[in-house]
ROLO-109290 format. One record per residue (C-alpha): residue number from 1; residue in three letters; x, y, z. Coordinates in Angstrom, 3 decimals, padded with zeros to 6 digits. Each point is the difference from the previous one (the first is absolute). Layout:
% ROLO-109290
> nr,rest,X,Y,Z
> NUM,ALA,X,Y,Z
...
//
This chain:
% ROLO-109290
> nr,rest,X,Y,Z
> 1,MET,015.935,-044.176,-002.163
> 2,ASN,-003.756,000.492,000.647
> 3,LYS,-000.003,-002.277,002.510
> 4,LYS,003.067,001.486,002.355
> 5,LEU,-001.912,003.288,-000.760
> 6,GLU,-003.363,-001.219,001.524
> 7,GLU,002.159,-000.966,003.152
> 8,LEU,001.280,003.751,000.793
> 9,PRO,-001.713,001.947,002.008
> 10,VAL,-002.429,002.382,-001.948
> 11,GLU,001.811,003.539,-000.066
> 12,ILE,003.412,-001.960,-001.088
> 13,ARG,-001.738,-002.020,-002.370
> 14,LEU,-001.884,002.832,-001.837
> 15,ARG,003.434,002.238,000.362
> 16,ALA,001.955,-003.137,-001.522
> 17,ILE,-002.609,-000.225,-002.846
> 18,ASP,000.604,003.755,-000.866
> 19,ARG,003.848,-000.396,-000.117
> 20,LEU,-000.625,-003.020,-002.440
> 21,LYS,-001.632,002.196,-002.282
> 22,VAL,002.675,002.449,000.354
> 23,ALA,002.728,-002.716,-000.531
> 24,ARG,-001.524,-001.171,-003.262
> 25,LEU,-000.110,003.612,-001.525
> 26,ARG,003.510,000.259,000.819
> 27,HIS,000.620,-003.506,-001.909
> 28,ASN,-002.008,000.781,-003.158
> 29,ARG,001.352,002.673,-002.580
> 30,GLY,-001.465,002.493,-001.802
> 31,LEU,-001.149,003.839,-000.267
> 32,TRP,-003.683,-000.827,001.587
> 33,THR,001.526,-002.575,002.625
> 34,LYS,002.276,003.078,001.410
> 35,ILE,-003.120,002.273,-000.074
> 36,LEU,-002.042,-002.152,002.125
> 37,LEU,003.372,-000.674,002.039
> 38,ILE,-000.081,003.634,000.622
> 39,ILE,-003.600,000.279,000.830
> 40,ALA,000.384,-003.054,002.583
> 41,LEU,002.907,001.665,001.685
> 42,ILE,-001.509,003.281,000.776
> 43,GLY,-002.016,000.691,002.875
> 44,PRO,001.132,001.076,003.543
> 45,GLY,002.498,002.957,-001.274
> 46,ILE,-002.942,001.827,-002.205
> 47,LEU,-002.508,-000.726,002.883
> 48,VAL,001.733,001.249,002.759
> 49,MET,001.050,003.123,-002.001
> 50,VAL,-003.768,000.748,-001.501
> 51,ALA,-001.416,-000.838,003.521
> 52,ASP,002.342,002.656,001.444
> 53,ASN,-001.976,002.323,-002.208
> 54,ASP,-002.513,-000.499,002.380
> 55,ALA,-003.361,001.966,000.559
> 56,GLY,002.283,001.663,002.952
> 57,GLY,002.579,000.787,-002.532
> 58,VAL,-002.121,001.446,-002.557
> 59,ILE,-001.832,001.918,002.370
> 60,THR,003.478,001.240,001.363
> 61,TYR,001.360,000.615,-003.529
> 62,ALA,-003.117,002.354,-000.444
> 63,GLN,000.520,001.847,002.803
> 64,THR,003.565,000.725,-000.534
> 65,GLY,-000.771,001.230,-003.489
> 66,SER,-002.729,002.450,001.506
> 67,ILE,002.473,000.917,002.645
> 68,PHE,003.265,000.309,-001.656
> 69,GLY,-000.944,000.378,-003.832
> 70,LEU,002.487,-001.128,-002.657
> 71,GLY,003.251,-000.086,001.643
> 72,PHE,002.150,-001.917,002.312
> 73,PHE,-002.225,-003.289,000.307
> 74,ILE,-000.081,-000.429,-003.743
> 75,PRO,003.543,-000.938,-000.369
> 76,LEU,000.172,-001.539,003.309
> 77,MET,-002.632,-002.699,-001.499
> 78,ILE,003.100,-001.054,-002.166
> 79,LEU,002.206,000.035,002.656
> 80,MET,-002.151,-002.520,001.738
> 81,VAL,000.094,-002.649,-002.909
> 82,PRO,003.585,-001.168,000.821
> 83,THR,-000.453,000.357,003.736
> 84,ALA,-002.876,-002.267,-000.117
> 85,TYR,001.526,-002.147,-002.407
> 86,LEU,003.112,-000.308,002.052
> 87,VAL,-001.953,-001.051,003.400
> 88,GLN,-002.272,-002.154,-001.555
> 89,GLU,002.610,-002.036,-002.184
> 90,MET,001.463,-000.986,003.169
> 91,THR,-003.197,-002.049,000.898
> 92,VAL,-000.109,-001.753,-003.350
> 93,ARG,003.785,-001.256,000.978
> 94,LEU,-001.075,-000.800,003.432
> 95,ALA,-002.849,-002.092,-000.953
> 96,ALA,001.592,-001.821,-002.986
> 97,VAL,002.918,-001.238,002.196
> 98,THR,-001.568,-000.553,003.421
> 99,ARG,-003.774,-001.078,-001.247
> 100,ARG,-001.313,001.567,002.929
> 101,GLY,-002.013,003.201,000.796
> 102,HIS,001.417,003.303,001.534
> 103,ALA,-001.572,-000.638,003.564
> 104,GLU,000.837,-003.454,000.116
> 105,MET,003.904,001.101,-000.597
> 106,ILE,-000.204,002.553,002.451
> 107,TRP,-001.517,-002.152,002.345
> 108,LYS,002.366,-003.076,-000.391
> 109,ARG,003.423,002.171,-000.447
> 110,TYR,-000.182,002.522,002.706
> 111,GLY,-002.728,-001.731,002.614
> 112,PRO,-003.248,000.864,001.150
> 113,PHE,000.534,003.554,001.506
> 114,TRP,001.053,001.494,-003.240
> 115,GLY,-002.499,-002.046,-002.013
> 116,ALA,-002.846,000.976,002.361
> 117,PHE,001.137,003.660,-000.400
> 118,SER,000.231,-000.234,-003.804
> 119,LEU,-003.448,-001.758,-000.068
> 120,GLY,-001.683,002.456,002.200
> 121,ASP,001.526,002.645,-002.260
> 122,LEU,-001.396,-001.424,-002.944
> 123,VAL,-003.644,-000.779,001.290
> 124,ILE,-000.335,003.575,001.501
> 125,ALA,001.513,001.551,-003.169
> 126,ASN,-002.380,-002.193,-002.360
> 127,SER,-002.974,000.492,002.141
> 128,LEU,000.192,003.691,-000.209
> 129,THR,000.964,-000.225,-003.951
> 130,LEU,-003.163,-001.894,-000.394
> 131,VAL,-002.226,002.633,001.293
> 132,THR,001.435,002.317,-002.746
> 133,GLU,-001.373,-002.703,-002.326
> 134,PHE,-003.467,000.031,001.372
> 135,ILE,-000.054,003.828,-000.241
> 136,GLY,000.964,-000.368,-003.563
> 137,ILE,-002.559,-002.508,-000.840
> 138,THR,-002.766,001.860,002.060
> 139,PHE,000.713,003.495,-001.446
> 140,GLY,000.317,-001.436,-003.566
> 141,MET,-003.215,-002.129,000.199
> 142,GLY,-001.456,003.092,001.358
> 143,ILE,000.658,002.063,-002.921
> 144,PHE,-002.526,-002.386,-001.775
> 145,GLY,-002.707,000.706,003.265
> 146,VAL,000.903,-003.607,001.657
> 147,LYS,-000.359,000.708,003.891
> 148,PRO,003.087,-000.808,002.136
> 149,LEU,-001.228,-002.940,001.671
> 150,ILE,-000.971,-001.754,-003.247
> 151,ALA,003.096,000.816,-001.488
> 152,VAL,001.721,-001.399,002.548
> 153,ILE,-001.940,-003.222,000.166
> 154,ILE,000.604,-000.259,-003.986
> 155,GLY,004.092,000.517,000.734
> 156,ILE,-000.083,-002.471,002.910
> 157,ALA,-001.874,-002.657,-002.006
> 158,PHE,002.124,000.555,-003.059
> 159,ILE,003.299,-000.366,001.517
> 160,SER,-001.005,-002.732,002.139
> 161,THR,-001.337,-002.278,-003.151
> 162,VAL,003.417,000.667,-001.710
> 163,MET,001.972,-000.951,003.049
> 164,LEU,-001.977,-002.793,001.236
> 165,THR,-001.238,-001.947,-003.141
> 166,LEU,003.004,000.169,-002.662
> 167,ARG,003.347,-001.601,000.690
> 168,TYR,003.253,001.671,-000.719
> 169,HIS,000.318,-000.217,-003.631
> 170,LYS,-003.627,001.029,-000.741
> 171,TRP,000.416,002.705,002.750
> 172,GLU,002.890,001.226,-001.631
> 173,ARG,-001.396,000.326,-003.198
> 174,ALA,-003.087,001.423,000.846
> 175,SER,001.599,002.677,002.265
> 176,LEU,001.991,000.763,-002.913
> 177,ILE,-003.228,000.857,-002.178
> 178,ILE,-001.118,002.099,002.938
> 179,ALA,003.528,001.953,-000.116
> 180,PHE,-000.347,000.769,-003.319
> 181,PHE,-002.714,002.240,000.285
> 182,ASN,002.397,002.149,002.269
> 183,MET,001.452,001.482,-003.189
> 184,ILE,-003.663,001.839,-000.614
> 185,PHE,001.747,003.119,001.477
> 186,ILE,002.716,-000.001,-002.988
> 187,PRO,-002.456,001.087,-002.459
> 188,LEU,-001.907,002.128,002.483
> 189,VAL,002.998,002.561,-000.034
> 190,PHE,-000.530,000.977,-003.683
> 191,PHE,-003.882,001.213,001.058
> 192,ALA,002.147,003.056,001.854
> 193,HIS,001.882,000.982,-002.867
> 194,PRO,003.039,000.851,002.362
> 195,ASP,002.757,002.245,-001.188
> 196,TRP,002.787,-002.504,-000.645
> 197,SER,002.758,002.507,-000.273
> 198,LEU,-000.559,000.661,004.066
> 199,VAL,-000.257,-003.781,000.551
> 200,ALA,003.360,-000.136,-001.917
> 201,LYS,001.349,003.137,001.878
> 202,SER,-000.881,-001.758,003.624
> 203,PHE,002.898,-002.733,-001.012
> 204,LEU,002.362,002.740,-000.201
> 205,THR,-000.875,002.284,002.806
> 206,TRP,-001.725,-002.568,002.524
> 207,HIS,-001.906,003.195,001.181
> 208,ILE,-001.766,000.044,003.523
> 209,SER,-002.886,002.285,-000.067
> 210,GLY,-000.135,001.921,003.420
> 211,GLY,003.751,-001.335,000.855
> 212,ILE,001.143,-002.729,002.588
> 213,SER,-002.671,-000.126,002.831
> 214,THR,-001.448,-002.093,002.460
> 215,LEU,-002.961,-000.744,-002.636
> 216,PHE,002.776,-000.795,-002.611
> 217,ILE,001.617,-002.635,002.276
> 218,TYR,-003.175,-001.414,001.066
> 219,VAL,-001.041,-000.383,-003.836
> 220,LEU,003.036,-001.232,-001.051
> 221,LEU,000.160,-002.811,002.979
> 222,ALA,-003.487,-001.137,-001.347
> 223,ASN,000.914,-000.020,-003.573
> 224,ILE,003.066,-002.074,000.652
> 225,GLY,-002.034,-002.106,002.348
> 226,THR,-002.315,-000.963,-002.610
> 227,THR,002.647,-001.072,-002.562
> 228,ILE,002.171,-001.932,002.821
> 229,ALA,-001.948,-001.644,002.712
> 230,PRO,000.748,-003.168,002.389
> 231,TRP,-002.757,-001.910,-001.266
> 232,MET,001.490,-000.165,-003.664
> 233,LEU,003.031,-001.845,001.455
> 234,PHE,-001.905,-002.721,001.667
> 235,PHE,-002.467,-000.268,-003.137
> 236,GLN,002.243,-000.314,-002.585
> 237,GLN,002.232,-002.686,001.669
> 238,SER,-002.822,-002.102,001.038
> 239,SER,-001.657,000.393,-003.210
> 240,GLU,003.163,-001.319,-001.789
> 241,VAL,-000.030,-002.700,002.509
> 242,ASP,-003.404,-001.112,-000.795
> 243,LYS,000.448,000.465,-003.596
> 244,GLY,002.908,-002.605,000.293
> 245,THR,002.518,002.257,-000.972
> 246,VAL,003.758,-001.274,-000.443
> 247,PRO,003.395,001.141,-000.490
> 248,GLU,-000.367,-000.281,-003.634
> 249,ASP,-003.077,002.231,-000.180
> 250,ILE,002.015,003.083,001.621
> 251,GLY,000.943,001.584,-003.132
> 252,ALA,-003.797,-000.175,-000.932
> 253,GLY,-001.374,001.014,003.558
> 254,LYS,002.468,003.150,-000.659
> 255,ARG,-001.538,000.890,-003.018
> 256,ASP,-003.308,-000.451,001.400
> 257,THR,000.672,002.419,002.829
> 258,PHE,001.653,002.655,-002.447
> 259,ILE,-003.289,000.359,-002.060
> 260,GLY,-002.134,000.075,003.045
> 261,ALA,001.970,002.781,001.153
> 262,CYS,-000.258,002.020,-003.266
> 263,ILE,-003.734,-000.722,-000.057
> 264,MET,-000.102,001.614,003.468
> 265,ALA,002.076,003.057,-000.518
> 266,THR,-001.866,000.750,-003.225
> 267,VAL,-003.538,-000.126,001.480
> 268,ALA,001.220,002.009,002.850
> 269,ILE,001.492,002.627,-002.565
> 270,CYS,-003.389,000.280,-001.757
> 271,ILE,-001.988,000.476,003.158
> 272,LEU,002.545,002.654,001.558
> 273,VAL,-000.348,001.946,-003.739
> 274,LEU,-003.753,-000.192,-000.158
> 275,THR,-000.610,001.549,003.321
> 276,GLY,003.104,002.104,-000.389
> 277,THR,-001.264,001.373,-002.887
> 278,LEU,-003.953,000.441,000.866
> 279,VAL,-000.010,000.472,003.846
> 280,PHE,003.145,001.543,001.098
> 281,SER,-000.836,003.382,-002.175
> 282,THR,-003.447,000.157,001.627
> 283,GLY,001.830,002.014,003.189
> 284,HIS,-001.979,-002.152,002.387
> 285,VAL,003.122,-001.960,000.582
> 286,GLY,003.488,000.203,000.463
> 287,SER,-000.168,001.684,003.417
> 288,THR,001.635,-001.098,002.803
> 289,THR,-002.841,000.762,002.123
> 290,SER,-002.841,-001.674,-002.281
> 291,THR,-001.764,-003.097,000.749
> 292,THR,-001.969,000.096,-003.297
> 293,SER,003.043,-001.767,-001.830
> 294,TYR,-000.556,-003.128,001.977
> 295,ASN,-003.607,000.051,-001.115
> 296,ILE,-000.396,-002.683,-003.065
> 297,ALA,-003.538,001.380,-000.387
> 298,PHE,001.188,003.442,-000.630
> 299,ILE,002.689,-001.256,-002.396
> 300,LEU,-002.486,-001.983,-002.012
> 301,SER,-002.491,002.521,000.063
> 302,THR,002.729,002.455,-001.508
> 303,ILE,000.581,-002.111,-002.763
> 304,SER,-003.589,-000.606,-000.947
> 305,LYS,-000.480,003.614,000.012
> 306,LYS,002.912,000.407,-002.493
> 307,ILE,-000.331,-003.077,-002.222
> 308,GLY,-003.119,-001.515,000.811
> 309,THR,-001.388,-003.086,001.469
> 310,VAL,001.370,-002.888,-002.079
> 311,PRO,003.596,000.398,001.085
> 312,VAL,-001.333,000.270,003.665
> 313,GLU,-001.920,-003.353,-000.713
> 314,LEU,003.252,-001.551,-001.392
> 315,PHE,002.313,001.060,002.960
> 316,ALA,-002.931,-001.516,002.503
> 317,LEU,000.324,-003.387,-002.031
> 318,GLY,003.637,000.212,000.213
> 319,LEU,-000.201,000.865,003.817
> 320,ILE,-002.245,-003.209,000.710
> 321,ASP,002.274,-002.038,-002.166
> 322,ALA,003.040,001.116,002.003
> 323,GLY,-001.828,-000.666,003.307
> 324,ILE,-000.880,-003.486,-001.179
> 325,ILE,003.535,-001.098,-001.134
> 326,ALA,001.804,001.291,002.725
> 327,ALA,-002.396,-001.401,002.480
> 328,ILE,000.185,-003.465,-001.282
> 329,ALA,003.744,000.375,000.161
> 330,LEU,000.157,001.286,003.453
> 331,THR,-002.687,-002.478,001.499
> 332,ALA,002.513,-002.701,-001.721
> 333,SER,003.252,001.720,001.217
> 334,THR,-001.551,-000.322,003.686
> 335,SER,-001.230,-003.567,-000.370
> 336,TRP,003.444,-001.214,-001.378
> 337,ALA,002.162,001.868,002.952
> 338,VAL,-002.182,-001.068,002.723
> 339,GLY,-000.119,-003.695,-001.504
> 340,GLU,003.866,000.092,-000.390
> 341,ALA,000.494,001.338,003.402
> 342,PHE,-002.006,-002.531,001.963
> 343,ASN,000.820,-003.009,-002.281
> 344,TRP,-003.702,000.092,-001.197
> 345,PRO,-001.073,-001.047,-003.383
> 346,LYS,001.256,002.660,-002.519
> 347,SER,-001.076,-000.521,-003.349
> 348,ILE,-002.927,001.463,-002.406
> 349,ASN,-000.063,-003.369,-001.226
> 350,LEU,-001.939,-001.427,003.018
> 351,PRO,-003.658,-000.476,-000.108
> 352,PHE,-001.688,002.465,002.918
> 353,LEU,-000.496,-003.023,002.432
> 354,GLU,003.288,-001.207,-000.395
> 355,GLY,001.706,003.110,000.450
> 356,ARG,-002.600,002.287,001.870
> 357,LYS,002.958,000.622,002.602
> 358,PHE,001.590,001.567,-002.996
> 359,TYR,-002.600,002.171,-001.588
> 360,ILE,-001.912,001.038,003.379
> 361,PRO,002.779,002.613,001.098
> 362,GLY,-000.405,001.963,-003.379
> 363,ILE,-003.557,000.173,-000.051
> 364,ILE,-000.248,001.079,003.655
> 365,SER,002.582,002.751,-000.778
> 366,MET,-002.448,000.976,-003.283
> 367,LEU,-003.195,-000.060,002.235
> 368,ILE,001.622,002.290,002.542
> 369,ALA,001.063,002.569,-002.603
> 370,ALA,-003.330,-000.094,-001.830
> 371,ALA,-001.632,000.753,003.323
> 372,ILE,002.260,002.903,000.703
> 373,VAL,-001.194,001.599,-003.287
> 374,LEU,-003.661,000.019,000.990
> 375,VAL,000.814,001.955,003.265
> 376,PRO,-001.798,003.380,-000.343
> 377,ASN,001.843,003.328,000.052
> 378,VAL,003.647,-001.944,-000.586
> 379,PRO,002.220,002.609,-001.758
> 380,LEU,000.863,-002.550,-003.074
> 381,GLY,002.150,002.088,-001.869
> 382,PHE,002.400,000.916,002.460
> 383,LEU,-000.123,-003.342,001.179
> 384,ASN,000.747,-001.408,-003.397
> 385,LEU,003.378,002.378,-000.058
> 386,THR,001.043,-001.001,003.689
> 387,VAL,-000.076,-003.719,-001.003
> 388,GLN,002.163,000.398,-002.611
> 389,VAL,002.615,002.022,002.461
> 390,ILE,-000.615,-002.785,002.428
> 391,ALA,001.184,-002.442,-002.595
> 392,SER,002.904,002.018,-001.016
> 393,ILE,001.258,000.198,004.005
> 394,PHE,-000.578,-003.979,000.226
> 395,MET,002.341,-000.435,-003.314
> 396,PRO,003.388,000.299,001.430
> 397,ALA,-000.659,-003.091,002.183
> 398,ALA,-001.405,-002.017,-002.246
> 399,LEU,002.933,000.774,-002.408
> 400,LEU,002.731,-000.955,002.623
> 401,PHE,-001.397,-003.356,-000.066
> 402,LEU,000.000,-000.293,-003.203
> 403,LEU,003.734,001.448,-000.548
> 404,LEU,001.150,-002.534,002.821
> 405,LEU,-001.637,-003.131,-001.802
> 406,VAL,001.295,000.546,-003.706
> 407,ASN,003.751,000.374,001.557
> 408,ASP,-000.170,-002.681,002.244
> 409,LYS,002.037,-002.888,-002.292
> 410,GLU,-001.175,-002.637,002.125
> 411,VAL,-003.450,000.981,-001.522
> 412,MET,000.653,001.332,-003.361
> 413,GLY,003.276,-001.743,-000.950
> 414,LYS,001.432,001.500,-003.104
> 415,ARG,-003.247,002.293,-000.397
> 416,VAL,000.933,002.314,002.819
> 417,ASN,-000.329,004.124,-000.954
> 418,LYS,002.609,001.649,-001.614
> 419,ARG,001.948,003.094,001.538
> 420,TRP,-001.998,002.321,-001.894
> 421,GLU,-003.324,-001.565,000.644
> 422,ASN,000.766,000.175,003.792
> 423,VAL,001.401,003.772,-000.300
> 424,SER,-003.570,000.965,-001.918
> 425,ILE,-002.190,-001.647,002.854
> 426,ILE,001.657,001.491,002.625
> 427,THR,-000.276,003.291,-001.823
> 428,ILE,-003.732,-000.568,-000.271
> 429,MET,-000.055,-000.966,003.568
> 430,VAL,001.639,003.044,001.147
> 431,VAL,-002.191,002.366,-002.015
> 432,LEU,-003.085,-001.269,001.434
> 433,VAL,001.038,-000.028,003.469
> 434,SER,001.277,003.772,-000.612
> 435,MET,-003.036,000.888,-001.432
> 436,SER,-001.983,-001.418,002.995
> 437,SER,002.493,001.646,002.259
> 438,LEU,-000.733,003.338,-001.757
> 439,TYR,-003.674,-000.315,000.038
> 440,GLY,000.070,-000.605,003.596
> 441,LEU,002.086,002.687,001.068
> 442,SER,-002.171,002.372,-002.258
> 443,LEU,-002.655,-000.989,002.243
> 444,VAL,001.552,000.823,003.141
> 445,PHE,001.735,003.073,-001.322
> 446,PRO,-002.365,001.712,-002.494
> 447,HIS,001.835,002.674,-001.108
> 448,LEU,003.178,-002.526,-000.758
> 449,LEU,-000.634,000.096,-003.831
//
């Protein structure tokens, strides 16, 4: 067996070794073995959801709570749990059944035109989102007195090291450890001593401070865009393939994804409650004409004045962590997609020299994003929200390809979508298109809302 493994290409050999470990755990009985099996099978679902609470997402939630307080957006995050789960669960099935990444499936099933279209969509969205990660990294490190250039260099060095030196299994475990610290925002909310009765009331009233307006639609799109985004589809499917997920693992993959979605929503709600309690009440924000609410520096300054510097420092650490884990995921997502589209090497199991075509696209996109953040006088707060809006506008096209693939019986066999799943995804697409259209109309006709 060992001799046969040695004859395989390195990426396939390492994947096979990982699968043999899972097979042995399945074969053995006992409580401890079951626990080890659960730990072995988690990964892509939690990673994609926690990375979705990226630096851009954290800033967006902080801005949202500052603008709209304790209202509509808190129950919205609960609604986003089944929404994100439904979308991402389909990528688990696709990966397990086809053993191919998302970009590869689109390219081979629908031809080079649509393959190039979806790839371009992804690379643009990923590059823009990476900008928000470095906004978070530089701002978070800035709280501790680190200059932006130094912060960017540290971020690039750390992310590149994780990407280029670890093989898939260790890369996944290291990423999960980094992702764990995203939960720092959960205890942070208790520093604010929020009125939990008002939080509970928001689930009954879904109150929108200031009513429906162009600003509300804009921020709504930003929140949806930071909860479900095109990169997530490509990342999780490719990650499941690189992990070696098979049909027998689909149930575990679904649980992994659901747990991740719950963590994502919990963290988001905590940030909304934190800033909704401490910043919204200042009176400086909430106005549709105010740009102060976009300013994360103002938000953290207000928090510092009300509850001290320690919570701000914890927030900054969480922001740095969010930027790093998301940048790791986004860089991998770009590399996987480009590798799949052009039939290049496409596995994190590859050493750099052998897989340089795989690694270089992701690294280049990261370097470009980092450079943009260092440009003087860029309105970073406004840019952050805009990137999330763009992600939500791009999402319907990505969902359409996903929906077509999981309903293709030649591809999925008996694992095609059920009718209710199709209805749910189509509803999500209609909502996204409607919100995007309404926002566009409100810009052309300012008095429409």
